[in-house]
VMD Tcl script that draws the C-alpha trace (Angstrom):
set ca {
  {198.19 -10.74 -12.10}
  {196.19 -13.66 -11.80}
  {192.39 -13.60 -11.73}
  {190.70 -14.86 -8.70}
  {188.60 -17.92 -9.80}
  {185.33 -17.69 -7.85}
  {185.11 -21.49 -6.87}
  {182.76 -20.89 -4.00}
  {180.34 -18.69 -2.73}
  {182.40 -16.53 -0.52}
  {183.10 -13.78 -3.01}
  {179.51 -13.01 -2.35}
  {179.90 -12.90 1.39}
  {178.40 -14.49 4.19}
  {175.30 -12.47 4.96}
  {174.49 -13.63 1.33}
  {174.76 -17.39 1.91}
  {172.41 -16.94 5.00}
  {169.67 -15.37 2.84}
  {170.18 -18.29 0.13}
  {169.78 -20.87 2.81}
  {166.54 -19.11 3.72}
  {165.15 -19.40 -0.01}
  {166.31 -23.12 -0.32}
  {164.05 -23.68 2.60}
  {161.16 -21.41 1.95}
  {161.05 -21.72 -2.05}
  {160.65 -25.83 -2.56}
  {160.26 -25.25 -6.17}
  {163.68 -23.43 -6.30}
  {165.48 -25.49 -4.36}
  {164.02 -28.94 -6.18}
  {165.19 -27.33 -9.60}
  {168.68 -26.61 -8.36}
  {169.43 -29.49 -5.76}
  {171.06 -31.74 -8.31}
  {174.08 -28.86 -8.90}
  {173.80 -27.40 -5.35}
  {177.10 -28.53 -3.68}
  {176.97 -27.77 0.29}
  {180.93 -27.41 0.00}
  {180.57 -24.01 -1.93}
  {179.29 -22.40 1.39}
  {181.88 -21.04 3.46}
  {180.02 -20.88 6.57}
  {180.22 -24.79 8.31}
  {177.39 -24.42 9.70}
  {175.28 -23.40 6.58}
  {177.18 -26.34 5.02}
  {175.53 -28.93 7.57}
  {172.04 -27.23 6.72}
  {172.48 -27.71 2.97}
  {174.19 -31.16 3.28}
  {170.88 -32.03 5.43}
  {168.53 -30.75 3.02}
  {170.05 -32.48 0.11}
  {170.12 -35.77 2.06}
  {166.47 -35.16 2.66}
  {165.92 -34.62 -0.84}
  {167.67 -37.45 -1.78}
  {165.47 -39.84 0.34}
  {162.07 -38.19 -0.09}
  {162.20 -36.12 -3.26}
  {161.12 -33.17 -1.27}
  {162.33 -30.10 0.36}
  {162.47 -30.16 4.41}
  {160.62 -27.79 6.55}
  {162.29 -25.69 9.08}
  {160.77 -28.27 11.51}
  {162.20 -31.32 9.84}
  {165.87 -29.61 9.71}
  {165.79 -29.30 13.33}
  {164.83 -33.02 13.65}
  {167.91 -33.75 11.21}
  {169.95 -31.23 13.25}
  {169.10 -33.26 16.39}
  {169.87 -36.73 14.99}
  {173.43 -35.69 13.42}
  {174.78 -33.35 15.99}
  {177.55 -34.98 17.93}
  {176.87 -33.46 21.42}
  {173.99 -30.83 22.84}
  {176.33 -27.83 22.25}
  {176.69 -28.67 18.84}
  {172.64 -28.94 18.53}
  {172.25 -25.76 20.14}
  {174.68 -23.93 17.66}
  {172.94 -25.24 15.09}
  {169.46 -24.74 15.95}
  {170.25 -21.01 16.78}
  {171.61 -20.55 13.17}
  {168.16 -22.26 11.96}
  {166.28 -19.75 13.89}
  {168.23 -16.98 12.90}
  {167.58 -18.08 9.04}
  {164.12 -18.31 9.90}
  {163.75 -14.66 11.23}
  {165.57 -13.17 8.76}
  {164.19 -10.42 6.39}
  {162.85 -11.66 2.92}
  {164.06 -8.66 1.18}
  {165.87 -9.12 -2.06}
  {165.17 -12.58 -2.56}
  {164.87 -12.31 -6.44}
  {168.31 -10.80 -6.69}
  {169.44 -13.95 -4.21}
  {167.99 -16.39 -6.48}
  {169.35 -14.90 -9.65}
  {172.64 -14.99 -8.39}
  {172.52 -18.19 -7.24}
  {171.03 -19.44 -9.99}
  {173.89 -18.15 -12.35}
  {176.44 -19.11 -9.78}
  {175.35 -23.12 -9.51}
  {174.83 -23.22 -13.31}
  {177.88 -22.07 -14.14}
  {179.67 -24.32 -11.84}
  {178.14 -26.96 -13.63}
  {179.01 -25.90 -17.00}
  {182.68 -25.39 -16.01}
  {182.41 -29.12 -14.70}
  {180.89 -30.57 -17.64}
  {183.28 -28.74 -20.05}
  {186.06 -30.33 -18.31}
  {184.31 -33.68 -18.77}
  {183.88 -33.00 -22.87}
  {187.48 -32.42 -23.15}
  {188.31 -35.78 -21.22}
  {186.06 -37.58 -23.78}
  {186.59 -35.45 -26.75}
  {190.65 -35.21 -26.15}
  {191.26 -38.05 -28.46}
  {189.32 -36.96 -31.29}
  {187.21 -39.80 -31.73}
  {184.37 -38.24 -33.51}
  {181.97 -41.22 -32.84}
  {181.66 -39.50 -29.00}
  {180.42 -36.29 -30.47}
  {176.55 -36.91 -29.76}
  {177.70 -37.53 -25.97}
  {179.60 -34.54 -25.97}
  {176.25 -32.70 -27.36}
  {173.84 -34.43 -24.64}
  {176.23 -33.73 -21.86}
  {176.27 -29.76 -23.07}
  {172.34 -29.99 -23.34}
  {172.15 -31.24 -20.12}
  {174.31 -28.64 -18.14}
  {172.06 -25.71 -20.60}
  {168.76 -27.08 -18.86}
  {169.51 -28.36 -15.91}
  {167.73 -26.12 -13.14}
  {165.38 -24.90 -15.53}
  {161.81 -24.47 -13.60}
  {158.53 -25.02 -14.61}
  {156.23 -23.12 -12.59}
  {152.85 -24.65 -14.23}
  {153.73 -28.56 -14.20}
  {154.05 -30.80 -11.65}
  {154.46 -34.88 -10.82}
  {152.00 -36.76 -8.62}
  {154.39 -38.36 -6.02}
  {156.74 -35.15 -5.71}
  {156.71 -33.77 -2.47}
  {155.36 -37.09 -1.00}
  {155.84 -36.69 2.46}
  {154.61 -33.04 2.56}
  {151.42 -33.80 0.49}
  {150.46 -36.55 3.39}
  {151.47 -34.31 6.14}
  {148.93 -33.16 8.71}
  {149.78 -29.62 8.13}
  {149.22 -29.81 4.27}
  {146.80 -26.64 4.88}
  {147.29 -23.59 6.53}
  {144.13 -22.42 7.28}
  {143.84 -18.28 8.49}
  {140.64 -18.23 10.64}
  {138.14 -15.42 9.72}
  {136.63 -14.73 13.49}
  {133.36 -15.71 12.33}
  {132.59 -19.15 13.91}
  {130.34 -20.19 11.15}
  {132.22 -19.86 8.17}
  {135.51 -20.82 9.86}
  {133.50 -24.05 10.46}
  {132.23 -24.71 6.77}
  {136.04 -23.51 5.74}
  {137.34 -26.09 8.28}
  {139.45 -23.29 9.94}
  {139.29 -20.62 7.73}
  {140.77 -19.38 4.33}
  {143.75 -21.67 3.63}
  {147.07 -19.98 2.40}
  {146.89 -19.82 -1.34}
  {143.34 -20.08 -1.40}
  {141.05 -17.37 -3.20}
  {138.16 -16.25 -1.25}
  {135.19 -13.75 -2.77}
  {132.79 -11.87 -0.81}
  {129.91 -10.92 -3.01}
  {127.15 -8.27 -1.76}
  {125.14 -5.15 -2.99}
  {126.42 -1.81 -2.44}
  {126.62 -0.79 1.59}
  {126.37 -4.29 2.52}
  {129.03 -3.95 4.72}
  {131.90 -5.80 2.55}
  {134.64 -3.39 3.83}
  {133.72 -3.77 7.53}
  {133.53 -7.43 7.02}
  {136.97 -7.78 5.67}
  {138.57 -5.19 8.30}
  {137.37 -7.43 10.67}
  {138.84 -10.45 9.23}
  {142.16 -8.49 8.72}
  {142.04 -7.33 12.34}
  {141.11 -10.97 13.74}
  {143.54 -12.63 11.33}
  {146.50 -10.20 12.46}
  {145.92 -10.90 16.39}
  {145.51 -14.65 16.19}
  {148.16 -16.52 17.84}
  {149.25 -19.99 16.73}
  {152.21 -22.32 16.10}
  {151.91 -21.54 12.53}
  {152.72 -17.95 13.09}
  {155.07 -18.48 16.09}
  {152.06 -16.82 17.97}
  {153.01 -13.72 16.50}
  {149.85 -13.18 14.30}
  {149.29 -13.67 10.90}
  {150.66 -10.86 8.28}
  {147.69 -9.02 6.49}
  {147.86 -6.62 3.60}
  {144.41 -5.01 3.22}
  {144.24 -2.93 -0.30}
  {141.50 -0.58 -0.84}
  {140.55 1.84 -3.53}
  {137.58 3.57 -2.27}
  {138.05 4.07 1.48}
  {140.71 6.13 2.40}
  {143.32 5.10 5.14}
  {141.39 7.11 7.70}
  {138.19 5.40 7.16}
  {140.09 2.05 7.31}
  {142.11 2.85 10.95}
  {138.27 4.19 12.04}
  {137.01 0.61 11.19}
  {139.92 -1.16 12.95}
  {139.58 1.38 16.00}
  {135.80 0.44 16.04}
  {136.55 -3.20 16.35}
  {139.43 -2.58 19.16}
  {137.10 -0.57 21.22}
  {133.75 -2.14 20.52}
  {132.35 1.69 19.72}
  {130.74 2.26 16.09}
  {133.11 3.95 13.79}
  {130.81 6.82 13.60}
  {130.88 7.43 17.24}
  {134.74 7.11 17.85}
  {135.06 10.95 18.37}
  {132.22 11.37 20.68}
  {133.34 12.82 23.82}
  {131.15 10.16 25.98}
  {133.17 7.32 24.22}
  {136.65 8.89 23.79}
  {138.15 7.74 26.85}
  {136.97 4.07 26.36}
  {138.41 4.47 22.82}
  {141.51 5.59 23.54}
  {142.29 3.27 26.37}
  {141.26 0.27 24.23}
  {143.62 1.81 21.21}
  {146.51 2.25 23.62}
  {149.68 0.92 21.85}
  {150.97 -0.33 25.54}
  {148.23 -3.06 24.69}
  {150.12 -5.97 23.13}
  {147.24 -6.78 20.53}
  {147.37 -3.43 19.35}
  {151.20 -3.72 18.69}
  {150.58 -6.62 16.79}
  {148.18 -4.97 14.60}
  {150.76 -2.16 13.98}
  {153.22 -4.97 12.52}
  {150.93 -7.00 11.05}
  {148.23 -5.00 9.16}
  {149.81 -3.30 5.94}
  {147.11 -0.85 4.45}
  {147.48 -0.08 0.94}
  {145.28 2.59 -1.08}
  {145.63 2.82 -4.80}
  {143.45 5.05 -7.13}
  {140.33 3.31 -8.32}
  {140.50 2.33 -12.12}
  {144.47 2.97 -12.32}
  {145.93 -0.43 -11.28}
  {145.97 -3.66 -13.13}
  {145.69 -7.15 -11.58}
  {149.67 -7.40 -12.79}
  {150.27 -3.80 -11.09}
  {148.96 -5.11 -7.91}
  {150.99 -8.41 -8.16}
  {154.28 -6.37 -8.82}
  {153.60 -4.26 -6.09}
  {152.97 -7.33 -3.55}
  {156.29 -9.06 -4.78}
  {158.13 -5.69 -4.03}
  {156.75 -5.54 -0.52}
  {157.71 -8.99 0.07}
  {161.26 -8.37 -1.17}
  {161.28 -5.49 1.31}
  {160.50 -7.71 4.08}
  {157.12 -7.58 4.58}
  {155.30 -11.16 3.36}
  {151.36 -11.11 3.81}
  {149.80 -14.50 4.64}
  {146.59 -12.89 3.66}
  {145.96 -10.26 1.04}
  {142.23 -8.46 0.95}
  {141.68 -6.52 -2.09}
  {138.62 -4.41 -1.84}
  {137.25 -4.66 -4.05}
  {138.22 -6.47 -7.51}
  {135.53 -4.02 -9.60}
  {138.18 -1.02 -9.02}
  {140.85 -2.73 -10.85}
  {141.94 -1.65 -14.29}
  {141.35 -3.91 -17.12}
  {144.45 -5.62 -18.35}
  {145.52 -4.92 -22.34}
  {143.02 -6.42 -24.40}
  {144.18 -8.54 -27.23}
  {141.71 -10.26 -30.00}
  {143.28 -13.26 -31.43}
  {141.36 -15.57 -34.21}
  {141.49 -19.54 -33.73}
  {140.30 -21.23 -36.19}
  {137.53 -18.81 -37.29}
  {136.75 -17.87 -33.76}
  {137.19 -14.89 -31.74}
  {139.09 -15.15 -28.66}
  {139.50 -12.23 -26.23}
  {142.13 -12.25 -23.77}
  {141.81 -9.70 -20.87}
}
mol new
graphics top color blue
foreach p $ca { graphics top sphere $p radius 0.5 }
foreach p [lrange $ca 0 end-1] q [lrange $ca 1 end] { graphics top cylinder $p $q radius 0.2 }
display resetview
């Protein structure tokens, strides 16, 4: 019985191919690293072949990965008629709205598949070069092997200054998430940008949790083109306040009633009316805010990172992460190293 040769991505299914295109668009370093060995003809779905082909063409011209918006522009320019344009844009919209669950596995399989295809291609080249037994071509064969092994290797720390040139100079180089506090947003030029770190410092009972809860509440219901008018996703991590206490802080902000007064009879009707799930803003809060409570002093920064990664794989990808507060984290393992006679402590 002849063994099936997996020469395209069909053996992984159409759903996988859709997920892979989503990863290509949203994980720019991943696409950049694999771009040279990605062949759009490996996709069995014609619409996906078109999108990946447009991405590769764009990368060849600009050395950067196009966004959903730029791909849409390329689709409109490439399509032969309005019907084709509509179909391709619907496919692109479907990809954008897909869950991000399992992206690590999607990348792992893609990395292996395209590198293996490239190694097979390289092996055939070597057979042609070395087939006549000319030992002077040995070094060339070694170079081909090394290049095939190393292609697609990702260095997440280094970068070139002129990589992603157009993206660097684009107007949307920064995506601020407003805090809802006008003076802070004014100073921060719109709020806390995605990928930026903000620290709130104050004494005990200063109101830090109430402040971050208000920020969480505001971001989750803030409509903008950046979040397709659906609000920002917020993960609110606490160590000391219980889920009930956090919920009451949110309900207090929604209703305008102090959290300590929420259950009092004179306020109850107003609170229940304002917190009704029939209100659109409350539906947004339910969908966009994920509260997480860890036991104090038991979780390290690495534990938190792994948890966030797991939730992203499950489909909840936060735009804003609030950790209340960092002193409740457990210290990472301590390693003592001696360098040139000096002790260095790594936490």
